[in-house]
N, C-alpha and C positions, 0 to 999 in steps of 0.2 A: 795204431790201436788194435787189439787182441778182436778178433771177429766176434767171437762168444760173447765178449760186453754188448757190440752193436745186437746180434743175436739176439740179446736178452732182455735188452728194450725192446725188439720189433715183440717179442713175443708177450711181452706184456702189454702190446698195445691192440695183437690178434685179439688174447682174450677179452680184453674188454668190448671191442668191437665185436667178437663172438654173444657175450653176454647181453650186450645192448639187445641186436639181434635176437637172440633167442625172450628176451625179457618183450620187446615190442613186437611178435610174431613175424619174425620178415627171415627171408631167406637170403642166403650167402653160400658160394663154393669158393673150396680152392682153386685154384687156377695156375696156367704156365708153371713157372720156373717153382711154385713154391706146390702143385698137385705135383709135378712129376719128383720134386723132394719125396712127401708124404709118399710114392708108390717106391720110389727107388731108393730111398734112404731111412725114411718114417721119420723124417726129418728136414733140415735143410741140406740141400746140396753143399757141400762141404765149401764151394768158394763161390755159394751166390750169398746176396749181403743185402738182399729185399724178402717181401712179405708182397705175395698178390692174392687178392680176395674178388669173386664178382659178384655181381646181383642182381636180378633181373631189372628190368628199368623201372618197373612201381613201385618196385620195395627200395630202390635205390633211392628216388625220388622224395618217398615218403620219409627215408630217414634222414636224407637234407632235408626234408622240412625239420624236423628235430629234432638237428643234432646239437643247437647252441645247448639245448637243455637236458640234453639225454648221455651227453658225456662231460663227466667234472672238469672244471676249468684251466685242469695242466693240460688238458689236450685238448688239440683245435682240429673243428673239418675244416680240410680247406679245399677249394675250387671255384671255379669261375666266378659265382656269384660272391664269395666269401672275402674274395682278395682282388681286386682291381689287376696284377699284375701276374697273377697264376695264369699259362697259356695252355694248361691240358683240358680236354673233356673228359677229365675224369677224377678222381677224389684223391685226398690222400689225408689220414687220419694222423696227426703228428701230436708228440710230445714236445709240449713248450720247454725252455730251458735246457736244450739240447740242441745238437747240429745235427745233420746229415746233407754238407753240400752237393748239390751235384756238378759236374764240369760243365760248362757253360750259362751257369746261373750265380758265377759268385758277384758279388755286387748288386744283387736283384734286390728291388722292396719288396720282400715277400717273408712269412714266416717259413724257415726251411731248419725248423725239427728231423729230429729221427721219426719215420713215419712207416705206415703200409700202405700201400696203392689199392684205391678202391675201384672199380672198374664196372659200370653199367651193360649188363646183358640185352642189346635192341634183334629185332626182328628185322632180317634182312630181304630184300628181294630174292627170290629163289631163279631168277635169272642172272649167271654169275659176270655176262654182259653190262649188265643195268647197274650190278651191284660197284663192279668196276668203275665205273661210271661215274658212280656217286664217291668212290675212294678219291678218284683224281680232285676232285671238284674238292673234296672235304681238307683234301692236301694241302691244296693250294690254298685255302684260306686260313690252313694252320700256322703253313710256310708267312704269310702278311702277317698273320698277328704276331707271328714272334717275330718280324722286321719291323714290326708297331711298337711294341716294347721294347725290340733292343735295335737301337738306330747304326751301331756299328757292326750289325751282319750284312753282308750283300747276300743279293737277291740268289738264289741256286739258279732261280729259272732261267735259260738263257735264251728260249724259243718263243718265236712270237706264236698265239695270242696269246698262251699261257703265259708269260712274263710281264704282258700290258694288264691282264686280268687283275695278278697278286700287285703290281706296284698301284693297280687305282683301287682296289680294295684296302689294300695299305694306309690307305688314305684318308678311310674312313676313322669315326672315334671307335675306341679301344673299345666300347660296350656294345656299337653297332657292327662290330665286326666278329663280337659272339654271338649277339643276338642272331644274325646272319647263319652264324655255324651252327648253332640252335635249328632254325628253321629248317635249314637243307638236312638232318636227322631226322625234323620230323614228315618231310616230305619224303625220305626214303624207305621210313616206316610206312608210308601210305599204298609203297609199293610193294609191301613184305607179301608172301604167301603162306606164311604161318608156320615152314617147316623148314626154315636156318634160322640162325641166331647169328650174331658176333658181336667179339667183344673189340665195346667204342674205345678209341684212344690203343688199345692193342700196339704193341713196335715192333710185330711178324709181319706184316702184310695180311689182306684182307683175305687172302686165302688161308691161312695158317690160321687166323684169330674165325677163321669161321665155324661153325657147329650145326649140327642138328638138333632143332628141336627136341627130336627124343631122347638125346642123350642125356637133357636137364630134365625129362620128365619126372625122375626118383634120382633120389640120392643115396648114397652110404655114408658110414663114419670111416674115416682114415685115420691113422697114426699119424700126428706130425710132433717130434717133440714132446713127446710122453702123453700129449692127450688126443681126444679125436677130432676131428672137423668134418662138419659136411663135404662131400666132392659128387661132382656129378656120376652117376651110374657108368656112366657111357664114357668113362674115364679114358679107358683102351683106345677107343675110337678118338677119342679129343687129342690122346695124347700124340699118338701117331700119326695124325693129321698136321700136328702142331711141330713134331719133334721125328717122327720117322721111326727108326730102329732107337727108342727111348732109354730100354732097358740097356744101351750099352752106351757108357758114357764116351761123349769126341773133344777132345780134349779139355774145355773148359764149356761145353754144349755150347758153342758162341755167344757166353756174358762173357761181358766186361764188367770191373767195380762202377757200381753205379754212382757211388759214393766219393769224390775227393780229397774232403776234410769231415770228421766227425769229432762229436764230443759229447759222450751221454751225462754229462750235466752231474755226474757222480762223483766229482773231486773236491 
């Protein structure tokens, strides 16, 4: 399928998301590859096939609480609360009656329409050592949840006691594993010093997903595919931390296609 058709549907979802956030007085930012695209291409990185946004945790939770009435019925706010088999600690806003199936989730009993990713921005400890400790624990719980939801997957942990902990957590009910993960995020927040943030659920590891809070104290409007969207004023430092020399394309910026099967529902 022509990636342009996918992009058009994703832009439709992004604009809806932005309209709801503006109407409700909620803050959000373009982030990760979408922010990079806004800075370097004023739109999509040519080979990128998804859209990433981030919200301060308080605004993220407010939107989650009103999502069922804030978005038209043909769109679906998907998170760990709205679907039992959804494994991630961040949300996706999906368009129903479309398809964007990710590798590893074929056959899963959950909505898999075309979407944008919406990540919560959480405060993290100022201590790198403590942040690393929490990240390792969160990663182990996430893996236990994935094993629980997909019994065909082998355990990726081979060393004790990490493997024993993962296999023990896997024996819990799905709702309990998700509750344990949320409790761990809240506990991490208690150790936050206020100067550092982290994109919860980001794919680049805690060092690259971390950001100084001051980078987000102000926003700037940057063009993305002909429209302006809010971005952190510290976008240069943010992108340098995440990608290094971000203005020089590195192959495909380390990005593989997210979706194995796509259908925009327009046939």
